[in-house]
ChimeraX commands (.cxc) that place a marker at each C-alpha (Angstrom):
marker #1 position -9.07,-4.78,5.70 radius 0.5
marker #1 position -6.76,-2.31,4.10 radius 0.5
marker #1 position -4.50,-3.73,0.99 radius 0.5
marker #1 position -2.26,-1.93,-2.13 radius 0.5
marker #1 position -3.95,-2.35,-5.14 radius 0.5
marker #1 position -1.93,-3.23,-8.11 radius 0.5
marker #1 position -2.89,-2.91,-12.32 radius 0.5
marker #1 position -1.95,-5.13,-14.73 radius 0.5
marker #1 position 0.33,-3.20,-17.03 radius 0.5
marker #1 position -0.22,-5.13,-20.40 radius 0.5
marker #1 position 2.83,-3.49,-21.91 radius 0.5
marker #1 position 4.91,-4.67,-19.63 radius 0.5
marker #1 position 3.21,-7.68,-18.46 radius 0.5
marker #1 position 3.31,-7.29,-14.91 radius 0.5
marker #1 position 1.45,-5.60,-11.77 radius 0.5
marker #1 position 2.28,-2.28,-10.44 radius 0.5
marker #1 position 1.44,-0.26,-7.63 radius 0.5
marker #1 position -1.64,1.81,-8.64 radius 0.5
marker #1 position -2.83,2.96,-5.12 radius 0.5
marker #1 position -3.98,1.46,-1.55 radius 0.5
marker #1 position -7.68,1.17,0.33 radius 0.5
marker #1 position -9.77,-1.15,1.28 radius 0.5
marker #1 position -11.69,-4.40,0.66 radius 0.5
marker #1 position -14.95,-5.63,1.90 radius 0.5
marker #1 position -16.93,-8.79,1.22 radius 0.5
marker #1 position -20.66,-9.49,1.82 radius 0.5
marker #1 position -22.80,-12.29,0.81 radius 0.5
marker #1 position -23.67,-10.11,-2.34 radius 0.5
marker #1 position -20.14,-7.73,-2.90 radius 0.5
marker #1 position -16.80,-7.91,-2.96 radius 0.5
marker #1 position -15.66,-4.01,-2.66 radius 0.5
marker #1 position -12.76,-2.11,-2.90 radius 0.5
marker #1 position -12.79,1.57,-2.65 radius 0.5
marker #1 position -9.36,3.93,-2.21 radius 0.5
marker #1 position -7.35,5.51,-4.07 radius 0.5
marker #1 position -5.76,4.58,-7.37 radius 0.5
marker #1 position -3.55,6.60,-9.97 radius 0.5
marker #1 position -4.27,9.43,-7.19 radius 0.5
marker #1 position -8.16,9.29,-7.69 radius 0.5
marker #1 position -10.99,8.11,-5.56 radius 0.5
marker #1 position -11.46,4.66,-6.29 radius 0.5
marker #1 position -14.88,2.77,-5.65 radius 0.5
marker #1 position -15.59,-1.06,-7.36 radius 0.5
marker #1 position -18.01,-3.37,-6.46 radius 0.5
marker #1 position -18.09,-6.89,-7.80 radius 0.5
marker #1 position -20.75,-9.02,-7.44 radius 0.5
marker #1 position -19.88,-11.83,-4.99 radius 0.5
marker #1 position -21.66,-14.44,-7.12 radius 0.5
marker #1 position -19.56,-13.67,-9.93 radius 0.5
marker #1 position -16.44,-15.49,-9.01 radius 0.5
marker #1 position -16.13,-19.74,-7.91 radius 0.5
marker #1 position -12.97,-18.47,-6.70 radius 0.5
marker #1 position -9.95,-15.98,-7.32 radius 0.5
marker #1 position -6.82,-16.79,-8.61 radius 0.5
marker #1 position -3.93,-16.28,-5.82 radius 0.5
marker #1 position -0.49,-16.98,-4.35 radius 0.5
marker #1 position -1.08,-17.94,-0.46 radius 0.5
marker #1 position -0.07,-15.82,1.65 radius 0.5
marker #1 position 1.29,-12.83,-1.24 radius 0.5
marker #1 position -2.13,-11.65,-3.28 radius 0.5
marker #1 position -5.25,-12.25,-5.25 radius 0.5
marker #1 position -6.46,-11.23,-8.52 radius 0.5
marker #1 position -9.59,-9.63,-9.28 radius 0.5
marker #1 position -10.58,-9.80,-13.35 radius 0.5
marker #1 position -13.43,-6.93,-14.28 radius 0.5
marker #1 position -13.80,-7.24,-17.79 radius 0.5
marker #1 position -10.66,-6.09,-19.32 radius 0.5
marker #1 position -9.09,-4.71,-16.39 radius 0.5
marker #1 position -7.23,-7.11,-14.06 radius 0.5
marker #1 position -6.40,-6.01,-10.10 radius 0.5
marker #1 position -4.18,-7.31,-7.77 radius 0.5
marker #1 position -4.59,-7.11,-4.70 radius 0.5
marker #1 position -2.41,-7.89,-1.74 radius 0.5
marker #1 position -3.38,-7.57,2.06 radius 0.5
marker #1 position -1.82,-5.76,4.58 radius 0.5
marker #1 position -2.11,-8.92,6.49 radius 0.5
marker #1 position -1.00,-11.11,3.64 radius 0.5
marker #1 position -1.66,-14.44,6.03 radius 0.5
marker #1 position -5.10,-13.76,5.43 radius 0.5
marker #1 position -5.11,-13.91,1.48 radius 0.5
marker #1 position -6.13,-17.88,1.81 radius 0.5
marker #1 position -8.90,-17.34,4.17 radius 0.5
marker #1 position -10.06,-14.08,1.33 radius 0.5
marker #1 position -10.31,-16.85,-1.25 radius 0.5
marker #1 position -12.22,-19.29,0.91 radius 0.5
marker #1 position -14.92,-17.11,2.14 radius 0.5
marker #1 position -15.36,-16.43,-1.43 radius 0.5
marker #1 position -15.79,-19.79,-2.34 radius 0.5
marker #1 position -17.78,-20.62,0.64 radius 0.5
marker #1 position -20.39,-17.44,-0.31 radius 0.5
marker #1 position -20.84,-18.57,-3.59 radius 0.5
marker #1 position -21.88,-22.23,-1.77 radius 0.5
marker #1 position -24.28,-20.40,0.23 radius 0.5
marker #1 position -26.06,-18.53,-2.28 radius 0.5
marker #1 position -26.60,-22.02,-3.92 radius 0.5
marker #1 position -24.55,-21.51,-7.01 radius 0.5
marker #1 position -22.62,-24.65,-6.71 radius 0.5
marker link #1:1,2 radius 0.2
marker link #1:2,3 radius 0.2
marker link #1:3,4 radius 0.2
marker link #1:4,5 radius 0.2
marker link #1:5,6 radius 0.2
marker link #1:6,7 radius 0.2
marker link #1:7,8 radius 0.2
marker link #1:8,9 radius 0.2
marker link #1:9,10 radius 0.2
marker link #1:10,11 radius 0.2
marker link #1:11,12 radius 0.2
marker link #1:12,13 radius 0.2
marker link #1:13,14 radius 0.2
marker link #1:14,15 radius 0.2
marker link #1:15,16 radius 0.2
marker link #1:16,17 radius 0.2
marker link #1:17,18 radius 0.2
marker link #1:18,19 radius 0.2
marker link #1:19,20 radius 0.2
marker link #1:20,21 radius 0.2
marker link #1:21,22 radius 0.2
marker link #1:22,23 radius 0.2
marker link #1:23,24 radius 0.2
marker link #1:24,25 radius 0.2
marker link #1:25,26 radius 0.2
marker link #1:26,27 radius 0.2
marker link #1:27,28 radius 0.2
marker link #1:28,29 radius 0.2
marker link #1:29,30 radius 0.2
marker link #1:30,31 radius 0.2
marker link #1:31,32 radius 0.2
marker link #1:32,33 radius 0.2
marker link #1:33,34 radius 0.2
marker link #1:34,35 radius 0.2
marker link #1:35,36 radius 0.2
marker link #1:36,37 radius 0.2
marker link #1:37,38 radius 0.2
marker link #1:38,39 radius 0.2
marker link #1:39,40 radius 0.2
marker link #1:40,41 radius 0.2
marker link #1:41,42 radius 0.2
marker link #1:42,43 radius 0.2
marker link #1:43,44 radius 0.2
marker link #1:44,45 radius 0.2
marker link #1:45,46 radius 0.2
marker link #1:46,47 radius 0.2
marker link #1:47,48 radius 0.2
marker link #1:48,49 radius 0.2
marker link #1:49,50 radius 0.2
marker link #1:50,51 radius 0.2
marker link #1:51,52 radius 0.2
marker link #1:52,53 radius 0.2
marker link #1:53,54 radius 0.2
marker link #1:54,55 radius 0.2
marker link #1:55,56 radius 0.2
marker link #1:56,57 radius 0.2
marker link #1:57,58 radius 0.2
marker link #1:58,59 radius 0.2
marker link #1:59,60 radius 0.2
marker link #1:60,61 radius 0.2
marker link #1:61,62 radius 0.2
marker link #1:62,63 radius 0.2
marker link #1:63,64 radius 0.2
marker link #1:64,65 radius 0.2
marker link #1:65,66 radius 0.2
marker link #1:66,67 radius 0.2
marker link #1:67,68 radius 0.2
marker link #1:68,69 radius 0.2
marker link #1:69,70 radius 0.2
marker link #1:70,71 radius 0.2
marker link #1:71,72 radius 0.2
marker link #1:72,73 radius 0.2
marker link #1:73,74 radius 0.2
marker link #1:74,75 radius 0.2
marker link #1:75,76 radius 0.2
marker link #1:76,77 radius 0.2
marker link #1:77,78 radius 0.2
marker link #1:78,79 radius 0.2
marker link #1:79,80 radius 0.2
marker link #1:80,81 radius 0.2
marker link #1:81,82 radius 0.2
marker link #1:82,83 radius 0.2
marker link #1:83,84 radius 0.2
marker link #1:84,85 radius 0.2
marker link #1:85,86 radius 0.2
marker link #1:86,87 radius 0.2
marker link #1:87,88 radius 0.2
marker link #1:88,89 radius 0.2
marker link #1:89,90 radius 0.2
marker link #1:90,91 radius 0.2
marker link #1:91,92 radius 0.2
marker link #1:92,93 radius 0.2
marker link #1:93,94 radius 0.2
marker link #1:94,95 radius 0.2
marker link #1:95,96 radius 0.2
marker link #1:96,97 radius 0.2
view
C-alpha cells in the first residue's frame, strides 16, 4: 500500500516527512520501501517482533527499529487500524501470544 514515511527528528522532538513508498505485510515480514531523504530505501521487519504498533486511528502508525522511529501515513488513512490489527493477528497466528 502506498504511504508517506516520516522520521523522528530528535532535536525538534517531532516527525518530519522524509519520503514516500510502499508498505506490505506477510506472515513473516513487514516491508517498507521507497525513497527516503532522496535515497532508495528498503527495510524489512520481522512480523514476529511486534505484538502491536502505536497508532492514531485513521491517521498513522509507528514502527520502532532500534533507535530509528518511523511514522507511516497510508495513502488511504482509513486502513491504519486494519494494518495494526492485521499485524496483531499475525503475531497470534504464529503462536506468539
